[in-house]
C-alpha angles and dihedrals in degrees: 000000000000109000093190092057091046093049092047090049089051094051093047091048093052095046098047095076090050092048092048093049091052093045098042098044098092095153097080116100090230090060095071129152110270095244094050126108120198118220110258135179137050119322127190133191123230094260087056087224096114130052121185120190117197117197135184114197129204092268094056096255112150114214133193119205121179133188129190104213087196100058101014091236118147139191133195121198132178141180101055122191116230121224143136125079138283090276094053124013120197131201117197117202119187130219105182104303094337118100122212108199124195115196119195137179114209089213090059105041095169096062130067132172117223116202124178117200121194125217092268090057096254118139103235096175129029114171134167109216134195125212110253102175146304098287128051092225088103 
C-alpha cells in the first residue's frame, strides 16, 4: 500500500468541493467578467432626495450606501448578487426580505436605476439616478 498516494488522493478529494464552489459560484458581485466595470460614485435622483453611493473596496467588495436627504436616514448594504446581461447588469442587495436592485448599462456609466422591492414582490421605489461625483457629500 502506498501511503503517499493515499494521502495525496485524500487531499485532492477534500479540496475538489471547495474548488468547484469557488469556480461555479458566478452570482457573487466579486466574480465579475474581467472586462466589466461596476458603477461607482455618488448618484442622485431628480428630486435630490435620495443619494446612493456605490463603492468597490480593495478586496473587491461592492457596497451600497444610501442617504435620504429629506429624513437623514441611511442604509449600508453589502454582498450584492450579480445578474443581467452584457447590455444591462444588475446588482441585488438584500436588507431582510427587501431587495435593492441597481441596474446599470455599461454604455451609459453615469446613469443607474434603483428599484426597491418589498417582501410581497411590489416595487416600492423606482428611481433613475445620475452620477454626481465620487463622494456622497453632494
